[in-house]
C-alpha positions as CSV (number, residue, x, y, z in Angstrom):
1,X,33.1,-13.0,6.8
2,X,30.4,-15.4,8.0
3,X,27.3,-15.6,5.9
4,X,24.3,-13.6,7.1
5,X,20.7,-14.5,6.2
6,X,17.4,-13.0,7.3
7,X,14.7,-15.4,8.1
8,X,11.0,-14.4,8.0
9,X,7.7,-16.1,8.7
10,X,4.3,-15.2,7.2
11,X,0.8,-16.6,7.4
12,X,-2.0,-16.9,4.9
13,X,-4.9,-16.7,7.3
14,X,-8.2,-18.0,5.9
15,X,-11.5,-17.5,7.9
16,X,-14.7,-19.5,7.8
17,X,-16.0,-17.4,4.9
18,X,-13.0,-18.4,2.8
19,X,-11.6,-14.9,3.0
20,X,-7.9,-14.2,3.6
21,X,-6.4,-11.7,6.0
22,X,-4.3,-8.9,4.4
23,X,-2.5,-5.9,5.9
24,X,-1.7,-2.7,4.1
25,X,1.9,-1.8,4.9
26,X,3.3,1.7,4.5
27,X,5.9,0.7,1.9
28,X,4.7,-2.4,0.0
29,X,0.9,-2.0,0.0
30,X,-1.4,-5.0,0.6
31,X,0.3,-8.2,1.8
32,X,0.0,-11.1,4.1
33,X,1.1,-10.5,7.7
34,X,4.7,-11.6,8.5
35,X,8.1,-10.5,9.5
36,X,11.6,-11.3,10.8
37,X,12.0,-14.3,13.1
38,X,13.5,-13.2,16.4
39,X,16.4,-14.9,18.3
40,X,15.1,-18.0,20.1
41,X,11.8,-17.9,18.3
42,X,10.4,-20.8,16.2
43,X,9.2,-20.1,12.6
44,X,5.7,-21.0,13.7
45,X,5.8,-18.7,16.8
46,X,7.0,-15.8,14.6
47,X,4.1,-16.3,12.1
48,X,1.7,-16.2,15.0
49,X,3.3,-13.2,16.7
50,X,3.7,-11.1,13.5
51,X,0.0,-11.8,12.6
52,X,-1.1,-10.6,16.0
53,X,1.2,-7.5,16.0
54,X,0.2,-6.4,12.5
55,X,-3.5,-7.3,12.4
56,X,-4.8,-7.8,15.9
57,X,-5.8,-11.4,15.0
58,X,-4.8,-14.4,17.0
59,X,-4.2,-17.4,14.8
60,X,-3.6,-21.1,14.9
61,X,-1.0,-22.3,12.4
62,X,-2.6,-25.3,10.5
63,X,0.1,-26.1,8.0
64,X,3.7,-25.4,6.8
65,X,3.5,-24.4,3.1
66,X,7.0,-23.8,1.9
67,X,9.9,-21.4,1.4
68,X,10.8,-18.5,-0.9
69,X,14.5,-17.6,-1.0
70,X,15.5,-14.2,-2.2
71,X,19.1,-14.9,-3.4
72,X,20.1,-11.3,-4.0
73,X,19.0,-10.1,-0.5
74,X,19.8,-13.3,1.4
75,X,16.3,-13.6,2.8
76,X,14.4,-16.9,3.4
77,X,10.7,-16.4,3.7
78,X,8.8,-19.3,5.3
79,X,5.0,-19.5,4.7
80,X,2.2,-21.1,6.8
81,X,-1.5,-21.5,6.5
82,X,-3.5,-20.4,9.6
83,X,-7.0,-19.8,10.8
84,X,-8.2,-17.0,13.1
85,X,-9.0,-18.1,16.7
86,X,-9.5,-14.7,18.4
87,X,-8.6,-11.1,18.6
88,X,-10.1,-8.2,16.7
89,X,-8.9,-6.5,13.5
90,X,-6.6,-3.6,14.5
91,X,-4.0,-1.5,12.7
92,X,-0.4,-1.0,14.0
93,X,2.6,1.1,13.0
94,X,3.3,-1.7,10.4
95,X,-0.3,-1.8,9.0
96,X,-2.3,1.2,7.8
97,X,-5.3,-1.0,7.1
98,X,-6.3,-4.6,7.8
99,X,-9.1,-6.8,6.8
100,X,-10.4,-10.1,5.5
101,X,-11.1,-10.2,1.7
102,X,-12.5,-12.7,-0.7
103,X,-9.6,-14.6,-2.3
104,X,-10.0,-13.2,-5.9
105,X,-10.2,-9.6,-4.6
106,X,-7.3,-10.1,-2.2
107,X,-5.1,-11.4,-5.1
108,X,-5.9,-8.3,-7.1
109,X,-5.0,-6.1,-4.2
110,X,-1.6,-7.7,-3.6
111,X,0.9,-6.1,-6.1
112,X,4.3,-6.2,-4.5
113,X,7.0,-8.5,-6.0
114,X,5.9,-12.2,-5.8
115,X,3.6,-11.9,-2.8
116,X,0.6,-12.9,-5.0
117,X,2.5,-16.0,-6.1
118,X,3.2,-16.9,-2.5
119,X,-0.5,-16.6,-1.6
120,X,-1.5,-18.7,-4.6
121,X,1.0,-21.4,-3.8
122,X,-0.1,-21.5,-0.1
123,X,-3.8,-21.8,-1.1
124,X,-3.1,-24.8,-3.4
125,X,-2.2,-27.5,-1.0
126,X,-1.2,-29.9,-3.8
127,X,1.9,-27.7,-4.1
128,X,3.0,-28.3,-0.5
129,X,5.8,-28.1,0.5
130,X,7.3,-25.8,-2.1
131,X,10.6,-24.2,-2.5
132,X,11.2,-21.2,-4.8
133,X,14.4,-19.3,-5.2
134,X,14.7,-16.1,-7.1
135,X,17.0,-13.1,-7.8
136,X,15.6,-9.6,-7.3
137,X,16.2,-7.6,-10.5
């Protein structure tokens, strides 16, 4: 059987007030916007599309940050930094709440798996690019 991996793209979006964009999903709580890369779509395009779909915010991707690989679920999560360039905050079926939050508050709000670590690594540009692999337990 051929190997099958899921590829996702997420964006850490920082505004001019040094706040980051979070969405509150129905299952995982607060997190950065992101999702599965569609066929024929670039990683960068996926991060832009997912951010718009989940938050209503249009972004410009400013930097590739790195990759998290979940070995037990065969998922590669790619992460980017971005800045808002338009749109308005809006919820969607994938986001119960959306907003920009001061970084320290945002990090306290994010509690699912290693999402907080992903944000911290993205915000510390000395770490770029990074590669982290892990097994879900």
